C-alpha positions as CSV (number, residue, x, y, z in Angstrom):
1,M,-0.1,-0.2,-0.1
2,T,1.5,3.2,-1.1
3,R,1.9,5.7,1.7
4,P,0.2,9.6,1.0
5,L,2.7,12.0,0.5
6,R,3.6,14.2,3.1
7,Y,4.7,18.4,2.8
8,V,7.7,19.0,4.4
9,P,8.7,22.5,4.7
10,T,12.3,23.5,3.3
11,D,12.2,27.3,4.8
12,R,12.8,26.3,8.4
13,P,16.5,26.6,8.5
14,S,16.1,29.9,6.7
15,R,13.5,31.1,8.8
16,G,15.6,30.1,12.2
17,R,18.7,31.9,10.4
18,D,16.4,35.3,9.8
19,F,15.5,35.1,13.7
20,A,18.9,34.7,14.6
21,I,19.9,37.8,12.5
22,L,17.2,39.8,14.0
23,V,17.8,39.1,17.5
24,A,21.9,39.8,16.5
25,L,20.6,43.2,15.4
26,V,18.4,43.9,18.4
27,T,21.3,42.6,20.7
28,M,23.6,45.1,18.8
29,A,21.4,48.3,18.7
30,L,20.4,48.1,22.7
31,G,24.4,47.6,23.4
32,F,24.9,50.8,20.6
33,A,22.6,52.7,22.8
34,T,24.0,52.0,26.0
35,I,27.7,52.9,25.4
36,E,29.2,56.1,25.8
37,Q,28.3,58.9,23.0
38,E,32.2,59.6,22.2
39,R,32.2,55.6,21.7
40,Q,29.2,55.6,19.6
41,I,30.5,58.3,17.0
42,V,33.4,56.1,16.8
43,V,31.5,53.0,16.2
44,S,29.1,54.6,13.7
45,Q,32.1,55.6,11.7
46,Y,33.8,52.5,11.6
47,I,30.8,51.0,10.0
48,R,30.1,53.8,7.5
49,A,33.7,53.5,6.5
50,T,33.2,49.4,6.1
51,A,29.7,47.8,6.2
52,L,28.0,50.6,4.6
53,Y,30.9,52.2,2.5
54,P,29.9,50.2,-0.7
55,F,26.2,51.6,-0.2
56,L,27.3,55.4,0.8
57,M,29.2,55.0,-2.5
58,L,26.6,53.9,-4.5
59,H,24.3,56.1,-3.4
60,R,26.8,59.0,-4.0
61,A,27.2,57.8,-7.6
62,F,23.2,58.3,-7.7
63,E,23.0,61.7,-6.9
64,E,26.1,62.9,-9.0
65,H,24.3,60.9,-11.8
66,A,21.3,62.9,-11.0
67,V,23.1,66.5,-11.0
68,T,25.0,65.7,-14.0
69,V,21.7,64.9,-16.2
70,S,20.4,68.4,-14.5
71,S,23.6,70.1,-15.5
72,T,23.1,68.7,-19.2
73,K,19.4,69.3,-19.6
74,Q,20.4,73.5,-18.4
75,L,23.2,73.7,-20.9
76,A,21.3,72.3,-23.5
77,G,18.4,74.9,-22.8
78,Q,20.9,77.5,-22.8
79,R,22.8,76.6,-25.7
80,D,19.3,76.7,-27.7
81,S,18.5,80.0,-26.5
82,L,21.7,81.5,-27.8
83,A,21.2,79.9,-30.9
84,A,17.7,81.3,-31.3
85,A,19.2,84.7,-30.6
86,L,21.8,84.2,-32.6
87,A,19.6,83.3,-35.7
88,S,17.4,86.2,-34.6
89,A,20.5,88.7,-34.5
90,R,21.4,87.6,-38.0
91,R,18.0,87.8,-39.6
92,V,17.6,91.6,-38.3
93,A,21.3,92.3,-39.7
94,A,20.4,91.1,-43.5
95,D,17.1,93.1,-43.1
96,V,19.0,96.4,-41.8
97,G,21.6,95.6,-44.5
98,Q,19.0,95.0,-47.1
99,L,17.2,98.3,-46.4
100,R,20.5,100.1,-46.4
101,R,21.4,99.1,-50.0
102,L,17.9,100.2,-51.2
103,L,18.5,103.4,-49.3
104,G,22.2,103.3,-51.2
105,L,23.5,103.7,-47.7
106,G,25.9,100.5,-48.6
107,G,26.2,97.6,-46.7
108,L,26.1,96.8,-43.0
109,N,29.0,94.4,-41.2
110,P,27.6,93.6,-37.6
111,G,30.5,91.3,-36.9
112,G,30.0,87.8,-35.4
113,F,29.8,85.7,-32.3
114,I,32.1,83.1,-30.6
115,L,30.1,80.5,-28.5
116,A,32.0,80.2,-25.4
117,D,31.7,78.1,-21.6
118,I,32.1,80.0,-18.6
119,V,34.7,77.7,-16.3
120,P,33.3,76.8,-13.0
121,G,35.1,78.4,-10.0
122,R,37.8,80.0,-12.0
123,P,38.2,82.4,-10.6
124,H,35.9,82.6,-7.6
125,I,33.0,84.0,-8.5
126,G,31.9,86.3,-5.4
127,D,33.4,89.5,-4.7
128,S,35.8,89.7,-7.4
129,H,32.8,89.6,-9.8
130,A,35.4,87.8,-12.4
131,F,35.0,84.8,-14.6
132,L,37.4,82.6,-17.2
133,L,36.0,81.5,-20.3
134,A,37.1,78.7,-21.9
135,K,37.9,80.5,-25.4
136,G,40.8,83.1,-26.1
137,R,42.8,85.0,-28.5
138,L,43.5,81.7,-30.6
139,D,39.5,81.5,-30.9
140,G,39.2,85.1,-31.7
141,V,38.1,86.7,-29.1
142,E,39.5,90.4,-28.2
143,S,39.7,92.4,-25.8
144,P,37.5,94.9,-24.4
145,V,34.4,93.2,-25.6
146,G,31.0,92.6,-24.9
147,V,29.6,89.1,-23.7
148,L,25.9,88.2,-24.2
149,A,23.4,85.3,-23.3
150,G,20.4,84.5,-24.8
151,D,18.4,87.0,-22.4
152,G,21.2,89.5,-22.7
153,V,24.3,91.3,-21.3
154,V,26.2,89.0,-19.2
155,G,29.4,91.5,-18.9
156,V,32.8,92.5,-20.9
157,I,36.2,90.4,-21.8
158,R,38.8,92.2,-20.0
159,S,41.6,90.2,-21.0
160,A,42.3,87.4,-24.0
161,R,45.1,85.0,-24.1
162,G,45.4,81.9,-25.9
163,T,42.9,79.4,-25.2
164,T,41.0,81.6,-22.3
165,S,40.1,84.5,-21.5
166,T,38.8,86.4,-17.9
167,G,36.2,89.3,-17.9
168,H,34.0,90.9,-15.6
169,F,30.3,90.6,-14.8
170,W,28.0,93.3,-15.2
171,T,28.4,93.2,-11.2
172,H,31.5,94.7,-11.1
173,P,31.9,98.1,-9.7
174,E,33.7,99.6,-12.7
175,F,30.8,98.2,-15.4
176,R,29.0,100.7,-17.3
177,V,27.0,100.5,-20.6
178,S,25.2,102.7,-22.8
179,V,21.9,102.0,-23.2
180,R,18.0,103.4,-24.9
181,T,14.8,102.4,-24.7
182,E,13.7,100.2,-27.3
183,S,11.6,103.6,-28.7
184,G,15.1,105.5,-28.7
185,S,13.0,108.3,-26.7
186,A,15.4,107.6,-23.6
187,V,19.0,107.0,-23.4
188,G,21.7,106.7,-20.4
189,I,24.3,105.0,-18.7
190,V,23.5,101.8,-16.8
191,R,25.8,100.9,-13.7
192,P,25.4,98.3,-11.2
193,R,23.9,98.9,-7.5
194,L,23.8,97.5,-4.9
195,E,20.5,97.3,-2.6
196,D,20.0,97.4,1.0
197,D,19.0,94.0,1.2
198,G,22.4,92.7,-0.5
199,R,20.6,91.9,-4.0
200,M,22.4,93.5,-7.0
201,V,20.3,95.3,-9.5
202,M,21.5,98.2,-12.1
203,E,20.7,101.9,-12.2
204,L,20.0,103.9,-15.1
205,E,21.6,107.5,-15.3
206,G,22.2,110.4,-16.7
207,T,18.2,110.4,-17.8
208,P,17.0,114.5,-18.7
209,Y,14.4,115.6,-16.2
210,Q,11.6,116.8,-18.6
211,E,11.8,112.9,-20.2
212,D,10.2,110.0,-18.3
213,V,10.8,106.3,-18.9
214,P,7.8,104.5,-18.5
215,L,8.0,101.7,-15.8
216,G,8.5,98.4,-17.7
217,S,10.4,99.7,-20.3
218,Q,12.8,97.6,-21.9
219,L,16.5,99.0,-22.5
220,V,19.2,98.0,-24.8
221,T,22.6,98.7,-25.6
222,S,22.9,101.5,-28.1
223,G,26.2,100.5,-29.4
224,V,27.9,104.0,-28.2
225,S,31.1,102.5,-27.0
226,S,31.6,99.7,-29.8
227,L,32.2,97.1,-26.6
228,Y,28.4,95.7,-27.5
229,P,26.3,95.3,-30.7
230,T,23.1,97.9,-30.9
231,G,19.9,96.4,-29.6
232,I,21.1,93.7,-27.0
233,P,18.8,93.7,-23.9
234,V,19.9,95.1,-20.5
235,G,17.7,95.1,-18.1
236,T,13.9,96.3,-17.2
237,V,12.9,100.0,-15.9
238,R,11.5,98.9,-12.2
239,A,11.1,102.3,-10.4
240,V,12.9,105.7,-10.4
241,S,15.3,105.9,-7.7
242,E,16.5,109.2,-7.2
243,V,15.8,112.9,-8.8
244,Y,18.6,115.3,-9.0
245,A,17.7,119.0,-8.3
246,G,15.5,119.1,-11.0
247,W,17.7,118.2,-13.9
248,A,18.1,114.7,-14.0
249,K,16.1,111.1,-12.8
250,S,18.1,108.0,-12.1
251,Y,15.7,104.4,-12.4
252,L,16.3,101.2,-10.7
253,V,16.4,98.2,-13.6
254,E,15.6,94.5,-13.2
255,P,18.7,92.9,-15.4
256,S,17.8,90.8,-18.0
257,V,20.7,87.9,-17.0
258,R,22.2,86.8,-13.4
259,P,25.5,86.1,-13.5
260,D,24.8,82.9,-11.8
261,E,22.6,82.0,-14.6
262,A,25.3,82.3,-17.4
263,N,27.0,79.2,-18.3
264,V,27.3,79.0,-21.7
265,V,27.9,83.0,-23.6
266,L,28.0,84.7,-26.5
267,V,31.3,86.7,-27.1
268,W,31.2,89.5,-29.8
269,R,33.1,89.6,-32.7
270,R,33.5,93.3,-33.8
271,P,33.5,94.0,-37.8
272,P,36.9,94.9,-38.9
273,A,36.8,98.9,-39.0
274,P,36.2,100.8,-42.5
275,E,39.6,101.3,-44.6
């Protein structure tokens, strides 16, 4: 007579092993809680450097990968914005050149642009208000010349060498740029200004008292100093700053570009001087 088959559980050893591990962990946790705080620090550091080290390194690798992906997306967006701005500038230059030819004024060479990356952390971006570009004189960079981003003025190149160049953001105390409103109804000089809360903004100076600049007006480069091409956004008029004895006004201006937002920039390549 055949005996009926009987199921014999096979997970008893594993259950016993899991229970033993649980007891050991609870015992270690209770023992760890009873020792002095200094020894707790030493033990935790030892565990982090041995048993937990592979897991900590894996977690750090995932974090670095996420930061890299985010930075790559940000750089791609900036490059797309700069490419769109460059294409728009070329279309405007072509239209202006055609109009000048129709009027018999001759052609107009607006120059070109050099795409460059700002090297992070070199030199220190802080009180120095300085930046380092990964393009230099061998790439066609001159000095002094304006530096732009997709949204507007970033700063100016002060020194160009072989493959690198250094410059100042618009936050530098000595920065100045000649501007006008988009309609051309008002002109002036924009300089940096430090607010009471420590925030850097711009200030429009030299506007005649009888000329009111409407709040919200867009300021663009006038091209007078030959550091920038004409029509590059600088900032937006936010409020009246000061009135000088009835003969001039100054306005607070919200900048178009913040230095910490600029990673990829355009360096203006001035057209050759006419013979």
